[in-house]
All heavy atoms as an XYZ file, in Angstrom:
809
protein
N    -105.039     55.425    -62.199
C    -104.934     56.756    -61.620
C    -105.480     56.685    -60.187
O    -106.564     56.163    -59.959
C    -105.725     57.754    -62.470
C    -105.656     59.177    -61.961
S    -106.577     60.378    -62.979
C    -105.541     60.471    -64.417
N    -104.716     57.232    -59.255
C    -105.158     57.233    -57.855
C    -106.406     58.077    -57.688
O    -106.629     59.038    -58.419
C    -104.052     57.816    -56.961
C    -102.875     56.903    -56.774
C    -101.854     57.505    -55.833
O    -102.217     58.380    -55.004
O    -100.697     57.104    -55.915
N    -107.215     57.728    -56.669
C    -108.459     58.455    -56.432
C    -108.220     59.937    -56.163
O    -108.951     60.791    -56.655
C    -109.226     57.835    -55.253
C    -109.871     56.512    -55.630
O    -109.969     56.215    -56.840
O    -110.284     55.777    -54.721
N    -107.174     60.245    -55.377
C    -106.882     61.651    -55.060
C    -106.509     62.417    -56.319
O    -106.954     63.545    -56.521
C    -105.727     61.750    -54.060
C    -106.160     61.887    -52.634
C    -104.968     62.172    -51.751
O    -103.865     61.692    -52.004
N    -105.181     62.946    -50.711
N    -105.692     61.809    -57.158
C    -105.271     62.468    -58.390
C    -106.460     62.623    -59.332
O    -106.626     63.670    -59.958
C    -104.144     61.682    -59.065
C    -103.428     62.494    -60.117
O    -103.209     63.682    -59.944
N    -103.076     61.847    -61.207
N    -107.306     61.604    -59.402
C    -108.499     61.681    -60.251
C    -109.421     62.799    -59.779
O    -109.969     63.542    -60.588
C    -109.243     60.350    -60.252
C    -110.511     60.290    -61.110
C    -110.186     60.571    -62.569
C    -111.180     58.930    -60.960
N    -109.544     62.938    -58.459
C    -110.378     64.017    -57.900
C    -109.839     65.389    -58.291
O    -110.597     66.279    -58.678
C    -110.435     63.882    -56.385
C    -111.398     64.821    -55.721
C    -111.492     64.604    -54.219
O    -111.429     63.451    -53.766
O    -111.599     65.606    -53.497
N    -108.530     65.566    -58.224
C    -107.922     66.844    -58.594
C    -108.096     67.107    -60.093
O    -108.441     68.220    -60.488
C    -106.437     66.844    -58.228
N    -107.889     66.084    -60.907
C    -108.040     66.224    -62.356
C    -109.473     66.593    -62.710
O    -109.726     67.494    -63.507
C    -107.597     64.925    -63.072
C    -108.076     64.889    -64.514
C    -106.083     64.771    -63.004
N    -110.432     65.910    -62.109
C    -111.838     66.216    -62.379
C    -112.202     67.611    -61.875
O    -113.030     68.293    -62.478
C    -112.750     65.150    -61.764
C    -112.578     63.762    -62.403
S    -112.673     63.754    -64.211
C    -114.394     64.129    -64.445
N    -111.564     68.047    -60.792
C    -111.769     69.405    -60.294
C    -111.315     70.442    -61.307
O    -112.000     71.444    -61.533
N    -110.180     70.192    -61.948
C    -109.698     71.115    -62.971
C    -110.684     71.214    -64.121
O    -110.981     72.310    -64.608
C    -108.343     70.664    -63.515
C    -107.151     70.745    -62.576
C    -105.913     70.208    -63.281
C    -106.916     72.157    -62.105
N    -111.201     70.080    -64.540
C    -112.155     70.065    -65.650
C    -113.448     70.767    -65.255
O    -113.961     71.617    -65.985
C    -112.419     68.630    -66.121
C    -111.144     68.036    -66.750
C    -113.587     68.574    -67.104
C    -111.202     66.550    -67.007
N    -113.971     70.418    -64.089
C    -115.252     70.974    -63.640
C    -115.149     72.488    -63.400
O    -115.954     73.262    -63.932
C    -115.713     70.282    -62.363
C    -117.042     70.789    -61.819
S    -117.531     69.982    -60.300
C    -116.311     70.619    -59.163
N    -114.182     72.897    -62.613
C    -114.061     74.317    -62.294
C    -113.650     75.136    -63.514
O    -114.093     76.274    -63.679
C    -113.091     74.538    -61.132
C    -113.616     74.012    -59.828
C    -112.895     73.084    -59.076
C    -114.847     74.424    -59.328
C    -113.383     72.596    -57.878
C    -115.344     73.936    -58.130
C    -114.604     73.021    -57.410
O    -115.090     72.536    -56.216
N    -112.805     74.578    -64.379
C    -112.458     75.263    -65.609
C    -113.673     75.461    -66.492
O    -113.881     76.539    -67.050
N    -114.495     74.431    -66.597
C    -115.723     74.539    -67.384
C    -116.688     75.554    -66.811
O    -117.311     76.330    -67.553
N    -116.811     75.567    -65.490
C    -117.680     76.551    -64.839
C    -117.207     77.969    -65.109
O    -118.005     78.862    -65.393
C    -117.753     76.304    -63.332
C    -118.529     75.073    -62.956
O    -119.230     74.480    -63.783
N    -118.394     74.647    -61.707
N    -115.901     78.180    -65.017
C    -115.346     79.520    -65.247
C    -115.609     79.964    -66.678
O    -116.004     81.122    -66.918
C    -113.846     79.525    -64.959
N    -115.402     79.073    -67.629
C    -115.626     79.433    -69.028
C    -117.096     79.763    -69.265
O    -117.422     80.733    -69.955
C    -115.174     78.295    -69.935
C    -115.200     78.662    -71.395
C    -114.650     77.541    -72.256
C    -114.830     77.896    -73.722
N    -114.599     76.747    -74.579
N    -117.997     78.974    -68.674
C    -119.438     79.241    -68.821
C    -119.807     80.595    -68.217
O    -120.580     81.358    -68.805
C    -120.258     78.141    -68.146
O    -120.110     76.934    -68.838
N    -119.271     80.872    -67.022
C    -119.556     82.161    -66.383
C    -119.035     83.322    -67.229
O    -119.690     84.364    -67.341
C    -118.949     82.211    -64.980
C    -119.714     81.360    -63.980
O    -120.941     81.183    -64.150
O    -119.090     80.868    -63.027
N    -117.866     83.166    -67.819
C    -117.312     84.226    -68.662
C    -118.186     84.441    -69.897
O    -118.422     85.583    -70.303
C    -115.878     83.875    -69.068
N    -118.706     83.358    -70.462
C    -119.601     83.488    -71.611
C    -120.890     84.206    -71.202
O    -121.403     85.050    -71.945
C    -119.917     82.095    -72.175
C    -120.614     82.116    -73.493
S    -119.517     82.756    -74.778
C    -120.717     83.458    -75.874
N    -121.395     83.888    -70.011
C    -122.599     84.553    -69.508
C    -122.330     86.030    -69.217
O    -123.228     86.869    -69.369
C    -123.116     83.840    -68.270
C    -123.727     82.475    -68.591
C    -124.172     81.706    -67.361
O    -124.353     82.323    -66.286
O    -124.347     80.484    -67.479
N    -121.104     86.358    -68.834
C    -120.745     87.771    -68.616
C    -120.816     88.541    -69.926
O    -121.319     89.671    -69.962
C    -119.342     87.873    -68.007
N    -120.333     87.936    -70.999
C    -120.419     88.586    -72.308
C    -121.872     88.791    -72.706
O    -122.255     89.876    -73.163
C    -119.684     87.760    -73.386
C    -118.176     87.741    -73.116
C    -119.970     88.323    -74.782
C    -117.406     86.768    -73.999
N    -122.692     87.766    -72.509
C    -124.114     87.866    -72.868
C    -124.804     88.965    -72.071
O    -125.613     89.719    -72.615
C    -124.809     86.525    -72.643
N    -124.477     89.079    -70.788
C    -125.068     90.126    -69.946
C    -124.634     91.510    -70.428
O    -125.448     92.435    -70.530
C    -124.681     89.923    -68.485
N    -123.359     91.658    -70.746
C    -122.851     92.942    -71.226
C    -123.490     93.317    -72.555
O    -123.786     94.496    -72.795
C    -121.333     92.891    -71.360
N    -123.719     92.344    -73.388
C    -124.348     92.604    -74.684
C    -125.743     93.199    -74.506
O    -126.183     94.015    -75.303
C    -124.432     91.293    -75.475
C    -124.823     91.449    -76.907
C    -124.706     90.108    -77.629
C    -124.963     90.273    -79.111
N    -124.784     88.994    -79.831
N    -126.405     92.816    -73.409
C    -127.736     93.355    -73.082
C    -127.638     94.661    -72.296
O    -128.661     95.247    -71.944
C    -128.529     92.335    -72.270
C    -128.874     91.083    -73.022
C    -129.598     90.100    -72.101
C    -129.841     88.783    -72.797
N    -130.434     87.786    -71.886
N    -126.409     95.063    -71.949
C    -126.228     96.291    -71.180
C    -126.274     96.083    -69.675
O    -126.273     97.044    -68.917
N    -126.308     94.843    -69.212
C    -126.382     94.539    -67.781
C    -124.967     94.284    -67.248
O    -124.537     93.152    -67.056
C    -127.274     93.318    -67.545
C    -127.588     93.085    -66.073
O    -126.959     93.752    -65.209
O    -128.447     92.238    -65.792
N    -124.258     95.378    -66.995
C    -122.866     95.280    -66.582
C    -122.709     94.823    -65.133
O    -121.695     94.229    -64.779
C    -122.151     96.610    -66.835
C    -122.169     96.962    -68.288
C    -123.027     97.942    -68.778
C    -121.360     96.290    -69.185
C    -123.065     98.246    -70.124
C    -121.389     96.589    -70.540
C    -122.255     97.569    -71.010
N    -123.720     95.056    -64.330
C    -123.693     94.556    -62.953
C    -123.708     93.027    -62.959
O    -122.959     92.380    -62.220
C    -124.902     95.106    -62.180
C    -124.880     94.767    -60.703
C    -126.023     95.435    -59.946
O    -126.300     96.620    -60.191
O    -126.631     94.725    -59.125
N    -124.556     92.449    -63.798
C    -124.613     90.988    -63.919
C    -123.313     90.446    -64.517
O    -122.816     89.407    -64.078
C    -125.802     90.569    -64.801
C    -125.926     89.074    -65.014
C    -126.270     88.281    -63.771
O    -126.641     88.870    -62.725
O    -126.164     87.033    -63.822
N    -122.757     91.171    -65.472
C    -121.490     90.744    -66.058
C    -120.399     90.670    -64.996
O    -119.631     89.699    -64.945
C    -121.074     91.696    -67.180
N    -120.340     91.673    -64.130
C    -119.331     91.667    -63.060
C    -119.556     90.512    -62.088
O    -118.602     89.890    -61.625
C    -119.318     93.002    -62.325
C    -118.766     94.141    -63.162
C    -117.378     93.867    -63.709
O    -116.506     93.334    -62.978
O    -117.150     94.170    -64.900
N    -120.824     90.219    -61.790
C    -121.129     89.087    -60.906
C    -120.645     87.780    -61.540
O    -120.076     86.922    -60.864
C    -122.622     89.009    -60.631
C    -122.996     87.873    -59.685
C    -124.504     87.654    -59.610
C    -124.869     86.467    -58.770
N    -124.185     85.220    -59.125
N    -120.843     87.648    -62.838
C    -120.402     86.440    -63.536
C    -118.884     86.327    -63.520
O    -118.342     85.223    -63.399
C    -120.941     86.411    -64.970
C    -122.434     86.171    -65.032
C    -122.785     84.821    -64.421
C    -124.260     84.546    -64.420
N    -124.550     83.232    -63.821
N    -118.196     87.457    -63.627
C    -116.734     87.409    -63.530
C    -116.278     87.030    -62.127
O    -115.282     86.323    -61.968
C    -116.100     88.743    -63.956
C    -116.031     88.914    -65.441
C    -116.458     90.097    -66.022
C    -115.540     87.915    -66.257
C    -116.398     90.271    -67.394
C    -115.472     88.077    -67.635
C    -115.912     89.254    -68.208
N    -116.998     87.471    -61.109
C    -116.672     87.050    -59.737
C    -116.830     85.546    -59.616
O    -115.991     84.867    -59.000
C    -117.565     87.770    -58.734
C    -117.247     89.240    -58.570
C    -118.243     89.978    -57.684
O    -119.040     89.308    -56.976
O    -118.236     91.218    -57.706
N    -117.917     85.014    -60.178
C    -118.140     83.568    -60.151
C    -117.028     82.827    -60.907
O    -116.527     81.803    -60.449
C    -119.505     83.218    -60.753
C    -120.677     83.719    -59.928
O    -120.478     84.062    -58.741
O    -121.792     83.772    -60.476
N    -116.655     83.373    -62.066
C    -115.593     82.759    -62.869
C    -114.279     82.759    -62.095
O    -113.565     81.747    -62.055
C    -115.421     83.496    -64.198
N    -113.955     83.873    -61.450
C    -112.716     83.956    -60.671
C    -112.728     83.000    -59.492
O    -111.689     82.416    -59.152
C    -112.473     85.387    -60.216
C    -112.035     86.287    -61.351
O    -111.439     85.829    -62.321
N    -112.334     87.565    -61.246
N    -113.898     82.806    -58.884
C    -114.018     81.849    -57.788
C    -113.713     80.435    -58.293
O    -112.954     79.692    -57.663
C    -115.423     81.927    -57.185
C    -115.595     80.997    -56.000
O    -114.785     81.075    -55.047
O    -116.540     80.169    -56.025
N    -114.288     80.082    -59.431
C    -114.039     78.762    -60.005
C    -112.571     78.590    -60.399
O    -111.979     77.531    -60.174
C    -114.936     78.525    -61.225
O    -116.274     78.370    -60.830
N    -111.986     79.627    -60.980
C    -110.576     79.547    -61.352
C    -109.687     79.385    -60.123
O    -108.680     78.670    -60.168
C    -110.153     80.775    -62.163
C    -110.704     80.852    -63.582
C    -110.320     82.178    -64.235
C    -110.230     79.685    -64.426
N    -110.065     80.034    -59.029
C    -109.314     79.870    -57.782
C    -109.371     78.440    -57.271
O    -108.356     77.883    -56.832
N    -110.549     77.835    -57.344
C    -110.691     76.434    -56.912
C    -109.900     75.500    -57.819
O    -109.271     74.550    -57.349
C    -112.166     76.056    -56.882
C    -112.929     76.741    -55.766
C    -114.405     76.442    -55.822
C    -115.133     77.188    -54.702
N    -116.590     77.057    -54.798
N    -109.923     75.779    -59.118
C    -109.144     74.968    -60.050
C    -107.648     75.125    -59.766
O    -106.899     74.148    -59.784
C    -109.460     75.369    -61.491
N    -107.234     76.353    -59.501
C    -105.827     76.613    -59.189
C    -105.405     75.841    -57.940
O    -104.306     75.276    -57.892
C    -105.592     78.110    -59.007
C    -104.204     78.454    -58.620
N    -103.154     78.393    -59.511
C    -103.672     78.846    -57.448
C    -102.039     78.725    -58.888
N    -102.323     79.015    -57.636
N    -106.277     75.783    -56.936
C    -105.966     75.032    -55.717
C    -105.786     73.545    -56.017
O    -104.870     72.912    -55.485
C    -107.054     75.225    -54.671
C    -107.072     76.621    -54.099
O    -106.106     77.375    -54.223
N    -108.184     77.005    -53.496
N    -106.641     72.994    -56.877
C    -106.512     71.585    -57.252
C    -105.200     71.356    -57.996
O    -104.493     70.362    -57.755
C    -107.700     71.152    -58.104
N    -104.869     72.277    -58.886
C    -103.625     72.161    -59.646
C    -102.415     72.275    -58.722
O    -101.447     71.524    -58.851
C    -103.581     73.250    -60.709
C    -102.369     73.175    -61.612
C    -102.328     74.327    -62.586
O    -102.489     75.472    -62.189
N    -102.130     74.030    -63.853
N    -102.464     73.209    -57.774
C    -101.359     73.383    -56.831
C    -101.152     72.132    -55.989
O    -100.011     71.746    -55.716
C    -101.617     74.611    -55.924
O    -101.722     75.772    -56.758
C    -100.517     74.797    -54.911
N    -102.250     71.493    -55.609
C    -102.153     70.240    -54.852
C    -101.405     69.183    -55.661
O    -100.520     68.494    -55.134
C    -103.559     69.743    -54.513
C    -103.590     68.435    -53.749
C    -105.016     67.961    -53.506
O    -105.912     68.799    -53.308
O    -105.220     66.735    -53.509
N    -101.720     69.082    -56.932
C    -101.033     68.115    -57.792
C     -99.561     68.461    -57.938
O     -98.688     67.576    -57.856
C    -101.692     68.086    -59.178
C    -103.090     67.520    -59.197
S    -103.928     67.745    -60.790
C    -102.909     66.726    -61.848
N     -99.252     69.730    -58.137
C     -97.865     70.163    -58.312
C     -97.048     69.978    -57.031
O     -95.872     69.607    -57.084
C     -97.822     71.621    -58.763
C     -98.363     71.895    -60.165
C     -98.470     73.390    -60.418
C     -97.499     71.223    -61.221
N     -97.675     70.231    -55.904
C     -96.991     70.064    -54.619
C     -96.605     68.606    -54.401
O     -95.477     68.301    -53.999
C     -97.891     70.561    -53.458
O     -98.161     71.945    -53.658
C     -97.220     70.359    -52.117
N     -97.533     67.706    -54.681
C     -97.233     66.275    -54.536
C     -96.101     65.858    -55.478
O     -95.229     65.070    -55.100
C     -98.487     65.442    -54.796
C     -99.480     65.534    -53.676
C    -100.695     64.698    -53.958
C    -101.686     64.842    -52.801
N    -102.892     64.067    -53.023
N     -96.132     66.385    -56.685
C     -95.072     66.071    -57.650
C     -93.726     66.559    -57.128
O     -92.729     65.847    -57.188
C     -95.391     66.723    -58.994
C     -94.411     66.412    -60.092
C     -94.521     65.000    -60.638
O     -95.590     64.368    -60.515
O     -93.503     64.520    -61.198
N     -93.704     67.773    -56.581
C     -92.460     68.340    -56.045
C     -91.961     67.563    -54.827
O     -90.758     67.527    -54.566
C     -92.678     69.809    -55.673
N     -92.879     66.925    -54.112
C     -92.511     66.125    -52.931
C     -92.116     64.698    -53.300
O     -91.866     63.886    -52.428
C     -93.674     66.098    -51.938
C     -93.965     67.439    -51.315
C     -95.238     67.450    -50.485
O     -96.109     66.583    -50.610
N     -95.364     68.459    -49.628
N     -92.061     64.411    -54.588
C     -91.630     63.090    -55.026
C     -92.747     62.100    -55.279
O     -92.484     60.953    -55.633
N     -93.983     62.520    -55.097
C     -95.124     61.643    -55.379
C     -95.512     61.828    -56.841
O     -96.395     62.614    -57.170
C     -96.307     61.984    -54.472
C     -96.078     61.708    -53.015
C     -97.295     62.068    -52.169
O     -98.442     61.803    -52.606
O     -97.088     62.619    -51.079
N     -94.835     61.113    -57.704
C     -95.047     61.279    -59.143
C     -96.372     60.648    -59.563
O     -96.634     59.480    -59.287
C     -93.894     60.684    -59.928
C     -92.574     61.286    -59.552
N     -92.249     62.590    -59.851
C     -91.510     60.778    -58.889
C     -91.045     62.858    -59.399
N     -90.579     61.775    -58.800
N     -97.180     61.436    -60.233
C     -98.468     60.959    -60.735
C     -98.300     60.462    -62.168
O     -97.503     61.014    -62.931
C     -99.497     62.079    -60.697
N     -99.056     59.443    -62.490
C     -99.059     58.963    -63.866
C     -99.787     59.995    -64.724
O    -100.897     60.417    -64.403
C     -99.776     57.622    -63.942
C     -99.821     57.034    -65.324
C    -100.599     55.738    -65.383
O    -101.212     55.326    -64.414
N    -100.561     55.098    -66.534
N     -99.135     60.418    -65.789
C     -99.743     61.399    -66.680
C    -100.568     60.638    -67.721
O    -100.039     59.824    -68.470
C     -98.680     62.279    -67.376
C     -99.332     63.241    -68.344
C     -97.870     63.030    -66.331
N    -101.863     60.924    -67.700
C    -102.778     60.273    -68.628
C    -103.360     61.318    -69.570
O    -103.176     62.525    -69.363
C    -103.933     59.590    -67.864
O    -104.715     60.613    -67.225
C    -103.410     58.607    -66.823
N    -104.081     60.856    -70.554
C    -104.759     61.773    -71.461
C    -105.747     62.641    -70.681
O    -105.914     63.825    -70.976
C    -105.476     60.997    -72.560
C    -106.171     61.826    -73.634
C    -105.192     62.779    -74.320
C    -106.820     60.918    -74.662
N    -106.375     62.080    -69.653
C    -107.314     62.836    -68.824
C    -106.591     63.959    -68.078
O    -107.111     65.074    -67.962
C    -108.024     61.903    -67.843
C    -109.182     62.489    -67.058
C    -110.276     62.985    -67.994
C    -109.752     61.442    -66.106
N    -105.387     63.692    -67.605
C    -104.599     64.723    -66.924
C    -104.262     65.861    -67.888
O    -104.415     67.038    -67.555
C    -103.300     64.128    -66.355
O    -103.599     62.996    -65.553
C    -102.535     65.142    -65.534
N    -103.815     65.508    -69.069
C    -103.482     66.516    -70.075
C    -104.731     67.314    -70.442
O    -104.688     68.543    -70.554
C    -102.858     65.851    -71.324
C    -102.662     66.863    -72.443
C    -101.527     65.199    -70.964
N    -105.848     66.614    -70.607
C    -107.106     67.284    -70.935
C    -107.495     68.282    -69.844
O    -107.953     69.385    -70.149
C    -108.216     66.246    -71.126
C    -109.569     66.831    -71.348
N    -109.895     67.532    -72.490
C    -110.681     66.828    -70.562
C    -111.162     67.926    -72.401
N    -111.652     67.533    -71.243
N    -107.299     67.916    -68.594
C    -107.674     68.811    -67.495
C    -106.836     70.079    -67.506
O    -107.353     71.181    -67.281
C    -107.558     68.102    -66.146
O    -106.206     67.891    -65.774
N    -105.561     69.953    -67.787
C    -104.690     71.125    -67.861
C    -105.082     72.008    -69.044
O    -105.123     73.233    -68.932
C    -103.223     70.692    -67.992
C    -102.675     70.007    -66.771
C    -102.606     70.930    -65.575
O    -102.205     72.085    -65.678
N    -102.999     70.441    -64.425
N    -105.408     71.378    -70.161
C    -105.846     72.122    -71.338
C    -107.143     72.858    -71.058
O    -107.305     74.019    -71.435
C    -106.016     71.157    -72.511
C    -106.419     71.863    -73.787
O    -105.737     72.837    -74.170
O    -107.411     71.443    -74.412
N    -108.047     72.193    -70.363
C    -109.335     72.784    -70.020
C    -109.142     74.029    -69.154
O    -109.773     75.063    -69.382
C    -110.171     71.742    -69.266
C    -111.623     71.784    -69.536
N    -112.165     71.551    -70.776
C    -112.665     72.028    -68.708
C    -113.481     71.655    -70.695
N    -113.803     71.951    -69.454
N    -108.254     73.929    -68.172
C    -107.991     75.056    -67.281
C    -107.356     76.223    -68.039
O    -107.787     77.379    -67.891
C    -107.093     74.634    -66.119
C    -106.683     75.744    -65.164
C    -107.894     76.443    -64.550
C    -105.771     75.188    -64.076
N    -106.361     75.948    -68.864
C    -105.696     77.021    -69.595
C    -106.657     77.708    -70.564
O    -106.627     78.927    -70.729
C    -104.472     76.489    -70.343
C    -103.367     76.015    -69.413
S    -102.865     77.241    -68.170
C    -102.285     78.548    -69.197
N    -107.533     76.929    -71.183
C    -108.531     77.508    -72.079
C    -109.482     78.405    -71.296
O    -109.835     79.503    -71.761
C    -109.310     76.396    -72.799
O    -108.396     75.594    -73.543
C    -110.364     76.952    -73.733
N    -109.893     77.961    -70.120
C    -110.802     78.759    -69.290
C    -110.151     80.072    -68.871
O    -110.804     81.127    -68.882
C    -111.233     77.962    -68.061
N    -108.883     80.033    -68.513
C    -108.173     81.252    -68.120
C    -108.091     82.215    -69.307
O    -108.410     83.405    -69.173
C    -106.761     80.917    -67.582
C    -106.876     80.179    -66.246
C    -105.923     82.181    -67.439
C    -105.572     79.548    -65.770
N    -107.682     81.706    -70.451
C    -107.576     82.561    -71.642
C    -108.935     83.123    -72.049
O    -109.053     84.308    -72.383
C    -106.957     81.773    -72.797
N    -109.965     82.288    -71.991
C    -111.301     82.729    -72.376
C    -111.808     83.806    -71.423
O    -112.410     84.800    -71.859
C    -112.266     81.547    -72.411
C    -113.580     81.883    -73.047
C    -113.754     81.769    -74.409
C    -114.641     82.346    -72.282
C    -114.959     82.093    -75.009
C    -115.848     82.684    -72.856
C    -116.008     82.556    -74.231
N    -111.572     83.635    -70.131
C    -112.019     84.624    -69.146
C    -111.303     85.953    -69.360
O    -111.934     87.019    -69.302
C    -111.797     84.098    -67.712
O    -112.541     82.878    -67.553
C    -112.253     85.096    -66.678
N    -110.018     85.898    -69.629
C    -109.269     87.132    -69.910
C    -109.826     87.837    -71.144
O    -110.016     89.065    -71.140
C    -107.784     86.833    -70.120
C    -107.068     86.438    -68.839
O    -107.620     86.686    -67.742
O    -105.962     85.872    -68.938
N    -110.091     87.089    -72.183
C    -110.641     87.671    -73.406
C    -112.050     88.207    -73.172
O    -112.404     89.276    -73.671
C    -110.643     86.644    -74.539
C    -111.107     87.138    -75.903
C    -110.255     88.314    -76.382
C    -111.051     86.008    -76.919
N    -112.849     87.484    -72.395
C    -114.220     87.929    -72.092
C    -114.207     89.274    -71.375
O    -115.063     90.125    -71.634
C    -114.942     86.879    -71.258
N    -113.244     89.495    -70.503
C    -113.146     90.778    -69.802
C    -112.918     91.915    -70.800
O    -113.486     93.001    -70.646
C    -112.032     90.733    -68.763
C    -112.375     89.864    -67.571
C    -111.226     89.752    -66.594
C    -111.607     88.823    -65.455
N    -110.494     88.593    -64.525
N    -112.110     91.661    -71.797
C    -111.863     92.667    -72.829
C    -113.131     92.931    -73.642
O    -113.438     94.086    -73.965
C    -110.713     92.233    -73.744
C    -109.373     92.149    -73.052
C    -108.916     93.482    -72.489
O    -109.109     94.525    -73.163
O    -108.354     93.496    -71.384
N    -113.869     91.888    -73.961
C    -115.109     92.043    -74.725
C    -116.137     92.824    -73.920
O    -116.807     93.721    -74.454
C    -115.649     90.668    -75.167
C    -114.691     90.031    -76.190
C    -117.063     90.786    -75.734
C    -114.979     88.583    -76.499
N    -116.276     92.518    -72.648
C    -117.213     93.256    -71.793
C    -116.801     94.720    -71.709
O    -117.651     95.609    -71.755
C    -117.317     92.610    -70.394
C    -118.042     93.518    -69.411
C    -118.025     91.258    -70.493
N    -115.512     94.974    -71.626
C    -115.031     96.356    -71.604
C    -115.418     97.089    -72.894
O    -115.821     98.263    -72.851
C    -113.515     96.392    -71.399
C    -112.992     97.804    -71.227
O    -113.563     98.565    -70.413
O    -112.008     98.157    -71.910
N    -115.324     96.411    -74.014
C    -115.733     97.026    -75.285
C    -117.228     97.328    -75.291
O    -117.634     98.417    -75.723
C    -115.393     96.111    -76.457
C    -113.919     96.015    -76.815
C    -113.703     94.938    -77.877
C    -113.385     97.356    -77.300
N    -118.041     96.400    -74.798
C    -119.480     96.660    -74.703
C    -119.763     97.846    -73.782
O    -120.634     98.655    -74.064
C    -120.240     95.416    -74.223
C    -120.575     94.440    -75.306
C    -120.124     93.136    -75.254
C    -121.386     94.814    -76.389
C    -120.441     92.225    -76.246
C    -121.706     93.916    -77.382
C    -121.238     92.621    -77.311
O    -121.563     91.730    -78.304
N    -119.015     97.934    -72.715
C    -119.191     99.055    -71.775
C    -118.879    100.395    -72.449
O    -119.615    101.356    -72.313
C    -118.300     98.848    -70.538
C    -118.613     99.777    -69.393
C    -117.674     99.581    -68.207
N    -117.321     98.203    -67.911
C    -117.949     97.456    -66.990
N    -118.942     97.940    -66.281
N    -117.556     96.216    -66.769
N    -117.818    100.404    -73.227
C    -117.446    101.630    -73.954
C    -118.487    102.003    -74.991
O    -118.822    103.188    -75.155
C    -116.087    101.474    -74.615
C    -114.937    101.493    -73.640
C    -113.631    101.363    -74.357
N    -112.546    101.381    -73.401
C    -111.302    101.674    -73.726
N    -111.003    101.993    -74.980
N    -110.367    101.648    -72.819
N    -119.008    101.016    -75.680
C    -120.058    101.288    -76.672
C    -121.313    101.815    -75.995
O    -121.990    102.691    -76.521
C    -120.387    100.016    -77.461
C    -119.344     99.565    -78.475
C    -119.707     98.186    -79.033
C    -119.208    100.586    -79.592
N    -121.608    101.285    -74.814
C    -122.799    101.701    -74.071
C    -122.682    103.146    -73.595
O    -123.675    103.851    -73.517
C    -123.012    100.766    -72.881
C    -124.335    100.994    -72.193
O    -125.387    100.758    -72.837
O    -124.342    101.402    -71.012
N    -121.456    103.579    -73.306
C    -121.235    104.942    -72.827
C    -121.395    105.990    -73.936
O    -121.605    107.152    -73.648
C    -119.843    105.057    -72.206
C    -119.696    104.293    -70.908
C    -118.271    104.228    -70.411
O    -117.353    104.735    -71.106
O    -118.050    103.663    -69.331
N    -121.318    105.561    -75.169
C    -121.367    106.517    -76.295
C    -122.750    106.672    -76.827
O    -123.663    106.128    -76.864
C    -120.427    106.076    -77.401
C    -118.988    106.220    -76.937
C    -118.030    105.967    -78.069
C    -116.633    106.145    -77.488
N    -115.673    106.543    -78.381
């Protein structure tokens, strides 16, 4: 695997993991009633997802330009990690919203 491709793949794993952790921390904050902290954690998660998206776009752009990358288990894992982080963050937003509604009652 080329160094540039490895860097992008590791970026997907790292930033995806950071986003998922931040989303989990947002749920924990909301559970305590700290919705301001929950929103901050979602901002952090969105920042990480944006960085992961940029790494993914770089890989896709090279592929579209004819620079075919070897697909390895690590590459597949990185894509899976990112998709899981996106789905988890979306679900975490719904959970925080439920905590917010419970707090209002």
